[in-house]
Structures are given as structure tokens and as C-alpha cells.
C-alpha positions as MATLAB code, in Angstrom:
seq = 'LMIHSRVIDLIVRRKNPNLLPLACSAELPKPHLGEPRDLKALRMQPAQEDVLTMSQTLDKLLVRDTVQLELIPEKKGLFLKHVEYQVTSQRYKISVYRRYSDFDVFHEVLLQRFAYRVVPALPPKRMLKGGREFIEGRRRALGRFINLVARHPFFSEDELVRTFLTFSGSDVQTKLRDTSKKTGDEFMTNRLATQAKEYLPADIQAQFSASRELIRNIHNSFQKLRDRAEKMAERSKENATDLLMFGRELSTLGSDASPLPSLASSQSTWGTLRQSLKSLSVEFAVLSDKAAQQGRREEDDVVEKLNLFLDLLQSYRDLCERHEKGVLHEHQRALHKYGMMKRQMMSATVQPKEQASVEQLESRIVQQENAIQTMELRNYFSLFCLHQETQLIFIYLPITSHILGAFVNSQVQGHREMGAVWNELQPKLGCLFGVNNGVRPPA';
ca = [
      21.337 -101.319   69.193;
      18.678  -98.349   68.114;
      20.907  -97.729   64.949;
      21.134 -101.216   63.918;
      17.380 -101.707   64.295;
      16.803  -98.669   62.213;
      18.692  -99.989   59.263;
      17.052 -103.273   59.222;
      13.826 -101.506   59.412;
      14.826  -99.471   56.267;
      16.013 -102.378   54.468;
      12.998 -104.340   55.222;
      10.355 -101.343   54.537;
      12.184 -100.683   51.250;
      11.602 -104.263   50.123;
       8.076 -104.363   51.734;
       6.711 -100.965   51.797;
       3.538 -102.079   53.574;
       4.990 -103.449   56.609;
       4.784 -101.363   59.612;
       8.154 -100.233   61.045;
       9.776 -101.854   63.801;
       8.804 -100.802   67.620;
      11.924  -99.282   68.409;
      12.428  -97.370   65.362;
       9.335  -95.439   66.526;
      11.472  -93.545   69.182;
      13.449  -92.085   66.146;
      12.672  -88.937   64.401;
      11.303  -89.650   61.062;
      11.267  -87.119   57.871;
       7.513  -86.117   57.021;
       6.608  -87.802   53.476;
       2.991  -87.021   53.515;
      -0.210  -89.269   53.643;
      -0.057  -92.523   51.416;
      -3.044  -91.380   49.583;
      -1.082  -88.122   48.749;
       1.731  -90.423   47.429;
      -0.398  -92.362   45.384;
      -1.879  -89.308   43.692;
       1.641  -88.100   43.021;
       2.435  -91.332   41.499;
      -0.444  -91.408   39.309;
       0.030  -88.214   37.759;
       0.743  -88.446   34.010;
       3.852  -87.204   32.508;
       4.057  -83.683   30.777;
       2.501  -84.014   27.185;
       4.806  -83.105   24.492;
       2.790  -80.960   22.633;
       5.340  -79.596   20.257;
       6.244  -82.901   18.565;
       4.013  -84.159   15.989;
       3.988  -88.275   16.449;
       2.926  -88.861   13.102;
       4.230  -91.383   10.181;
       3.627  -91.041    6.797;
       1.640  -94.289    6.326;
      -0.503  -92.641    9.304;
      -1.154  -89.718    7.220;
      -1.892  -91.262    3.863;
      -4.386  -93.609    5.635;
      -6.354  -90.660    6.978;
      -8.210  -90.208    3.895;
      -8.213  -90.545    0.073;
     -10.345  -88.349   -1.759;
     -11.121  -89.100   -5.525;
     -11.937  -86.041   -7.735;
     -13.872  -86.809  -11.204;
     -14.809  -84.495  -14.078;
     -18.384  -83.832  -14.444;
     -19.164  -81.503  -17.448;
     -22.146  -79.900  -17.895;
     -22.992  -78.659  -21.416;
     -25.209  -75.944  -22.404;
     -26.042  -76.157  -25.978;
     -22.589  -76.749  -27.949;
     -20.432  -75.232  -25.335;
     -18.858  -75.813  -22.173;
     -20.722  -73.684  -19.569;
     -19.106  -74.903  -16.571;
     -17.320  -77.496  -14.921;
     -18.565  -79.512  -11.771;
     -16.497  -82.028   -9.885;
     -17.589  -85.463   -8.177;
     -15.643  -85.399   -4.887;
     -15.660  -88.729   -2.946;
     -14.373  -88.965    0.226;
     -13.202  -92.705    1.199;
     -13.255  -91.893    5.064;
     -16.682  -90.362    4.953;
     -18.065  -92.853    2.315;
     -20.078  -90.177    0.558;
     -19.640  -88.269   -2.930;
     -20.625  -84.569   -3.401;
     -20.594  -82.169   -6.071;
     -18.412  -79.138   -6.027;
     -17.394  -76.561   -8.420;
     -14.090  -74.589   -8.517;
     -16.015  -71.575   -6.879;
     -16.802  -73.908   -4.072;
     -12.979  -74.948   -3.796;
     -12.188  -70.958   -3.880;
     -14.422  -70.037   -0.995;
     -13.163  -73.283    1.034;
      -9.622  -72.269    0.676;
     -10.545  -68.715    1.766;
     -12.226  -70.006    5.034;
      -9.440  -72.541    5.684;
      -6.832  -69.787    5.204;
      -8.646  -67.427    7.634;
      -8.894  -70.418   10.259;
      -5.451  -71.806   10.104;
      -3.426  -68.858    9.085;
      -0.406  -70.397   10.578;
      -0.629  -73.723    9.061;
       0.497  -74.805    5.629;
      -2.461  -74.592    3.328;
      -2.195  -75.541   -0.001;
      -2.542  -73.097   -2.766;
      -5.178  -73.723   -5.528;
      -4.739  -73.720   -9.233;
      -5.443  -70.749  -11.255;
      -9.008  -69.556  -11.689;
      -9.096  -68.707  -15.300;
      -8.271  -70.680  -18.441;
      -4.899  -69.648  -19.771;
      -4.093  -72.059  -22.616;
      -5.485  -75.324  -23.933;
      -9.017  -76.051  -22.955;
      -9.153  -79.573  -22.375;
      -5.469  -79.502  -21.118;
      -5.895  -76.809  -18.573;
      -9.308  -78.367  -17.295;
      -7.562  -81.963  -16.781;
      -4.505  -80.119  -15.069;
      -6.590  -78.051  -12.942;
      -8.313  -81.376  -11.765;
      -5.362  -82.828  -10.894;
      -4.319  -79.542   -9.174;
      -7.453  -79.643   -6.978;
      -7.221  -83.444   -6.459;
      -3.772  -82.946   -4.650;
      -4.909  -79.677   -2.844;
      -7.915  -81.266   -1.049;
      -5.657  -84.891   -0.398;
      -3.294  -82.551    1.291;
      -5.900  -80.782    3.430;
      -7.644  -84.023    4.104;
      -4.706  -85.685    5.442;
      -3.329  -82.647    7.417;
      -3.208  -83.868   11.447;
      -5.112  -80.474   12.068;
      -7.385  -79.938    9.249;
      -8.610  -83.350    8.999;
     -10.600  -83.304   12.055;
     -11.901  -79.547   11.612;
     -15.652  -78.882   10.899;
     -14.676  -76.864    7.836;
     -13.131  -80.015    6.069;
     -15.988  -82.403    7.007;
     -18.581  -79.467    5.611;
     -16.812  -79.206    2.361;
     -16.511  -83.545    1.932;
     -20.062  -84.253    3.239;
     -22.200  -81.412    2.916;
     -24.688  -82.033    0.167;
     -27.133  -79.262    0.423;
     -27.849  -76.401   -2.194;
     -25.361  -73.850   -0.955;
     -22.195  -75.204    0.487;
     -20.353  -71.659    0.181;
     -22.792  -70.126    2.712;
     -22.431  -73.288    4.919;
     -18.756  -72.962    4.937;
     -18.878  -69.173    5.802;
     -21.108  -69.924    8.744;
     -18.993  -72.554   10.150;
     -15.785  -70.405    9.858;
     -17.713  -67.669   11.720;
     -18.654  -69.661   14.557;
     -15.335  -71.352   14.921;
     -13.333  -68.565   14.506;
      -9.442  -68.729   13.757;
      -7.223  -71.279   15.536;
      -5.622  -68.834   17.853;
      -8.971  -68.297   19.373;
      -9.657  -71.851   19.776;
      -6.467  -73.850   20.700;
      -5.975  -74.271   24.220;
      -2.216  -73.884   23.889;
      -2.297  -70.629   21.971;
      -1.499  -68.269   25.036;
       0.950  -70.620   26.254;
       2.962  -71.332   23.128;
       6.049  -69.436   24.368;
       6.524  -71.947   27.179;
       6.735  -74.937   24.770;
       9.093  -73.240   22.491;
      12.883  -74.126   22.349;
      15.346  -71.214   23.286;
      16.884  -71.538   19.792;
      13.528  -71.796   17.999;
      14.760  -68.822   15.445;
      17.990  -70.678   14.818;
      16.286  -73.956   14.197;
      13.599  -72.249   11.915;
      16.420  -70.738    9.958;
      18.138  -73.902    9.303;
      15.129  -75.935    8.532;
      13.778  -73.383    6.252;
      17.147  -73.242    4.190;
      17.127  -77.272    4.014;
      13.529  -77.184    3.005;
      14.109  -74.505    0.402;
      16.941  -76.861   -1.153;
      14.957  -79.908   -1.005;
      12.263  -77.878   -2.829;
      14.603  -76.909   -5.732;
      15.835  -80.602   -6.131;
      12.299  -81.971   -6.267;
      11.465  -79.195   -8.920;
      14.021  -80.594  -10.962;
      13.123  -84.163  -10.673;
       9.486  -83.367  -11.539;
      10.826  -81.352  -14.839;
      12.956  -84.515  -15.758;
       9.983  -86.939  -15.024;
       7.364  -84.649  -17.163;
      10.112  -84.581  -20.175;
      10.203  -88.344  -19.905;
       6.310  -88.892  -19.640;
       6.303  -86.766  -22.754;
       8.788  -88.453  -24.641;
       6.797  -91.683  -24.001;
       3.806  -89.947  -25.376;
       5.902  -88.647  -28.616;
       7.300  -92.308  -29.089;
       3.835  -93.815  -29.073;
       3.002  -91.060  -31.966;
       5.994  -91.727  -33.682;
       5.358  -95.632  -33.616;
       1.736  -95.280  -34.878;
       2.970  -92.693  -37.596;
       5.887  -95.261  -38.520;
       3.400  -98.122  -38.907;
       0.768  -95.918  -40.922;
       3.467  -95.130  -43.272;
       4.268  -98.683  -43.738;
       0.713  -99.311  -44.278;
       0.438  -96.408  -46.988;
       3.512  -98.049  -48.484;
       1.858 -101.485  -48.580;
      -1.319 -100.265  -49.917;
       0.050  -98.455  -52.980;
      -1.508 -100.282  -56.093;
       0.524  -98.463  -58.681;
       1.505 -100.814  -61.594;
       5.126 -101.777  -61.647;
       7.116 -100.448  -64.726;
       8.071 -103.406  -67.534;
      11.986 -102.961  -66.671;
      11.180 -104.015  -62.922;
       8.580 -106.151  -63.043;
      10.146 -109.415  -64.303;
      12.678 -109.775  -61.207;
      10.909 -107.606  -58.812;
       9.368 -108.861  -55.367;
       8.098 -105.610  -54.539;
       4.328 -106.998  -54.992;
       5.009 -109.427  -52.289;
       6.727 -107.037  -50.013;
       3.792 -104.803  -50.218;
       1.384 -107.137  -48.738;
       3.893 -107.791  -45.767;
       4.443 -104.253  -45.094;
       0.885 -103.684  -44.961;
       0.346 -106.399  -42.278;
       3.035 -104.898  -40.048;
       0.866 -101.498  -39.322;
      -1.225 -103.621  -36.909;
       1.969 -104.567  -35.036;
       3.023 -100.731  -34.698;
      -0.139  -99.745  -33.620;
       0.206 -102.321  -30.871;
       3.443 -100.724  -29.980;
       2.219  -97.140  -29.946;
      -0.518  -98.116  -27.363;
       1.856  -99.747  -25.154;
       4.240  -96.596  -25.428;
       1.199  -94.425  -24.857;
       0.520  -96.504  -21.505;
       3.842  -96.058  -20.460;
       3.331  -92.267  -20.820;
       0.087  -92.271  -18.708;
       1.863  -94.427  -15.953;
       4.793  -91.859  -15.714;
       2.483  -89.168  -15.496;
      -0.082  -90.446  -13.065;
       2.419  -92.424  -10.685;
       5.344  -90.443  -10.947;
       4.820  -86.781  -11.831;
       1.532  -86.526   -9.794;
       3.704  -87.964   -6.658;
       6.166  -85.244   -7.431;
       3.567  -82.542   -7.635;
       1.909  -83.507   -4.740;
       5.119  -83.238   -2.580;
       5.979  -80.057   -4.636;
       2.527  -78.347   -3.614;
       3.267  -79.097   -0.052;
       6.708  -77.705    0.044;
       5.441  -74.574   -1.868;
       2.732  -74.129    0.863;
       5.406  -74.228    3.391;
       7.382  -71.432    1.796;
       4.106  -69.365    1.310;
       3.774  -70.029    5.289;
       7.010  -68.668    6.046;
       6.243  -65.784    4.169;
       2.840  -65.121    5.842;
       4.741  -65.384    9.145;
       7.296  -62.744    8.243;
       5.110  -60.326    6.304;
       2.150  -60.805    8.419;
       2.641  -61.506   12.026;
       6.067  -59.943   12.699;
       5.153  -56.831   10.499;
       2.039  -56.128   12.302;
       3.814  -56.446   15.627;
       6.552  -54.172   14.434;
       3.734  -51.816   12.978;
       1.899  -51.839   16.392;
       5.076  -51.150   18.306;
       5.735  -48.130   16.018;
       2.199  -46.989   16.768;
       2.779  -47.423   20.304;
       5.862  -45.408   20.564;
       4.478  -42.835   18.922;
       1.557  -42.601   21.495;
       3.922  -42.617   24.380;
       5.674  -39.628   22.942;
       2.372  -37.663   22.446;
       1.715  -38.693   26.259;
       5.245  -37.210   27.325;
       4.541  -34.136   25.523;
       1.063  -33.841   27.167;
       2.436  -34.000   30.469;
       5.084  -31.149   29.751;
       2.543  -28.859   28.229;
      -0.850  -28.487   30.008;
      -3.476  -29.978   27.822;
      -7.509  -30.521   28.613;
      -8.160  -33.434   31.067;
     -10.278  -35.182   28.576;
      -7.710  -35.268   25.825;
      -5.133  -36.807   28.184;
      -7.697  -39.201   29.453;
      -8.314  -40.298   25.937;
      -4.800  -40.862   24.899;
      -4.339  -42.832   28.100;
      -7.235  -44.890   27.103;
      -5.754  -45.436   23.560;
      -2.422  -46.239   25.090;
      -3.822  -48.960   27.186;
      -5.698  -50.478   24.292;
      -2.334  -50.358   22.270;
      -0.928  -52.108   25.074;
      -3.351  -54.871   25.000;
      -3.276  -55.310   21.389;
       0.727  -55.615   21.523;
       0.256  -58.295   23.929;
      -2.049  -59.995   21.756;
       0.339  -59.867   18.942;
       3.172  -61.326   20.803;
       0.940  -64.040   21.794;
       0.161  -64.839   18.071;
       3.837  -64.321   17.245;
       4.899  -66.957   19.449;
       1.636  -69.201   18.413;
       2.716  -68.736   14.947;
       6.207  -69.976   15.689;
       4.822  -72.730   17.708;
       2.770  -74.125   14.540;
       5.632  -73.144   12.299;
       7.530  -75.503   14.220;
       4.997  -78.237   13.896;
       4.357  -77.639    9.997;
       8.144  -77.949    9.665;
       8.083  -81.255   11.377;
       5.193  -82.132    8.717;
       7.264  -81.640    5.898;
       9.821  -83.910    7.127;
       7.205  -86.649    8.117;
       6.318  -86.594    4.146;
       9.919  -86.858    3.066;
       9.791  -90.751    3.099;
       7.535  -90.157   -0.031;
      10.591  -90.223   -1.786;
      10.933  -93.880   -1.558;
       6.988  -94.066   -3.028;
       8.190  -92.024   -5.912;
      11.160  -93.987   -6.905;
       9.417  -97.115   -6.215;
       6.755  -95.965   -8.946;
       9.307  -94.738  -11.137;
      11.169  -98.122  -11.106;
       7.898 -100.148  -11.648;
       6.599  -98.194  -14.422;
       9.784  -98.518  -16.424;
      10.080 -102.299  -15.565;
       6.629 -102.863  -16.469;
       6.906 -100.458  -19.978;
      10.236 -101.992  -20.933;
       8.512 -105.585  -20.229;
       5.132 -104.938  -22.210;
       7.199 -103.172  -25.140;
      10.211 -106.141  -25.071;
       7.059 -108.674  -25.425;
       5.574 -107.178  -28.426;
       9.020 -106.421  -30.107;
       9.980 -110.222  -29.434;
       6.514 -111.353  -31.316;
       7.371 -109.129  -34.015;
      11.029 -110.374  -34.675;
      10.081 -114.056  -36.069;
       7.267 -112.329  -38.243;
       9.835 -110.554  -40.032;
      11.820 -113.667  -40.823;
       8.494 -114.926  -42.193;
       7.419 -112.168  -44.155;
      10.801 -111.069  -45.600;
      12.925 -114.353  -45.736;
      15.918 -115.266  -43.721;
      18.542 -112.878  -45.228;
      16.426 -109.830  -43.852;
      19.125 -108.718  -41.428;
      16.985 -109.703  -38.484;
      18.837 -111.671  -35.862;
      16.915 -114.786  -34.445;
      15.820 -114.857  -30.819;
      18.547 -115.641  -28.398;
];
């Protein structure tokens, strides 16, 4: 009876946990489960945070901010003295003015603060070739740099980025350096820096190697795509020039007022043809303008998006090199130095030396052990960040669809506009030169 009552009690209490147990079950021993308030507190504890995984999408990154960069040249006399940029952040709804040297300092302090993250490189500082072409290319590169930074999951919330995009004082460089000194690098401020090892998977090195190889292949393919897109944009511009020159030659031919020789004047229609040719130059000028617009679309919508992603991929490769040549190299050098100190200490114990020198050596060994421990922590934190930045690359990969969409749209629009002008030109040729001119009537 007691066993039967206990079973009933367990079934009833499982369905109604707030009910009191049956009286007969009080006589049986029960396992200690703790007080109800303890169970409630245990139930309310949140699940462990997955700090290693970046819960982001490309759309979320793109809407973080869009920064416009416009060129504002300042002239001193007849020569261009320096270039200034108007930087407008959509997020902060403000415009500030920056020179290249401001970008240079910003890049420097950003790299100091986020040495373990993908910090895009700046374009060349000095002019290599082509004055206006170089200045425009550098403006585009600076625009890509600041947009990648402003959309980065960690950079975008940092005081350095906010200062660069909003500070309107007279000396932004000093402000940036002061801000950098106050905050320090990410290892000193990130709450997970000293616990990074605990969150890393056991096969982190294998994952890193595989991801690095894949991203290297993606980088190489995108470089080839960019090179082809650049050639297509260049061909569109060359086509615009050729069409314009073609029309000008027709105009020159039609403007020739040289008298016809007597042998050809009786039956020749050249006089009428000349007037027709001259009028066609306007049509070819329109075609030239449409081809030039096509080249600009291909450059702005396709090549520029490819360059943005390539800048990110290159910064990832730079980060991998910094990890290997920086943190790992310093760690190995510190271990080598520590080994030398230990050998000196062993030698000092064998051969009697002054007590002061032995104590000094012991102190140096302790300091070196602390330095090695810090470097090991930095090494794991570097791997932790590298794992996250690798995810960032894959988050950006869907930009491929944006690029292909822009490419197709530019071609559709370009061919439609050019086709409309050619279709308008076709019946005009029939009116100007007669029906037997080899031009097919519109379908």
C-alpha cells in the first residue's frame, strides 16, 4: 500500500508540482533536492554565452553606417597645395573635414588598439603617377577603408571611430592619440582576453590553416574578377571615345566645302550626302555619352564593390602575417631568452657567485616568466580574434550576389540605352540616304 501510494504521489506531483505530498509518503525517505528558491534560481540562470561565434549578417553590417567621402581641393595660387575630404557619416548625421594625414594617424592608432583584428590598409601616401587620376583613386580607396572600419562589429562601437567621424575640433590627430592612450589596446580592455583559451576549440590550428587556404583561393579568384571588370569598364570608356571620334569624322567629312570636279559634278549626289553625314555626328555623340555612362556604372557599381571585398581579404592576409610574425615570434623569442636565463642560473648554482648577482638573476627570471605568461595569453587572444575575423570574411562572402547583381543591371541598362539610340538612328539613315542603303528596316 505504501509503495502504491508513493507511485501515485510521484505521478500527481509531476503533473502538479505545487501540491503537497500524500500523508503516507512522509514516512518514506526522500532525496534532498534543495529549497524551492534554490531551484528557481537555478532555472533562471541564462545559458552560457557563445562568445566565439559572431551572430551577424551582411545586411546588418551594411546598415551600421555608410560614409560618404567627397573631394574638396584647396588651391594656393595656380597649384594644388593639398587635398581635403568631406567625411559624412549616415549614422552620426554629421560631416567633418579630414586630410590624408588625419587618416594616417587614425590608421596608426586603430592598428595599435586592434592589433589582432582586420584593419584595412591605407592607399599610398605619395603620388606615383597621374595627378587627377591618382587623387580620385586615393579618394575611392579612403572611402572603402572608412566604410569597412565603420561597419566592423568591434570597431564601429569604439571611441576612436566615433572621434574620427564626429570630432570637429581643430586638431583631430591629437584627439585621436589622446583617446588611444586612455583606452589602451584591446587585450587590456576586453573582458575575455585572459580567458580566450577556454573558448577556443581543440582543433583551432587545423581550422585556421584550412580557412586561411580557402580565403587565399577566394582572394586570388576575386582579384581576377576585378581585373576583368576593370578591363570591361575601360573598354566601355574606349568605346565612348571611338564613337565620338567616329561622329566627328562624319562631321568633318560632311563639312568639307571643296568644289566637286567637273567630271563628277553632273551625276554625283555627294553634295546631298555631305549634309546627311554632318547631321549624324549628333547621334554618335549621344551614343558616345551612353557608352561613357556605361563605363562609369561598371566602375562605380561593379569594380568598386570588388575592390571593397578585396581590401577586406587583403587585410585578413595581413592579419595572419601579423599573428605569425608578431605574437608567435615574440613568444618564441621570449622563451629563448628565458632558457638562456635558466642556464645562467644553473651555472651560478654550480659556481659560487656573489649573493646580489644571484638574487638579481632570480628577479629577472621571475620577470621573464611573467612576460612569457602574458605573451601566452596574448597568443590565445590573438587566435580568438583571428577565429572571429575569419567568420567576418565568410559573413561578407554573400556580397558576391550584390556584385553579380550590379554587373547584370549595369549591362542590361547599358545595352537598353545604347539599343534605343541605335534603333532611333536606323530609320534616320533610310530617310537621309534613301531605301537602297543596305539598312534593314526595323523588325
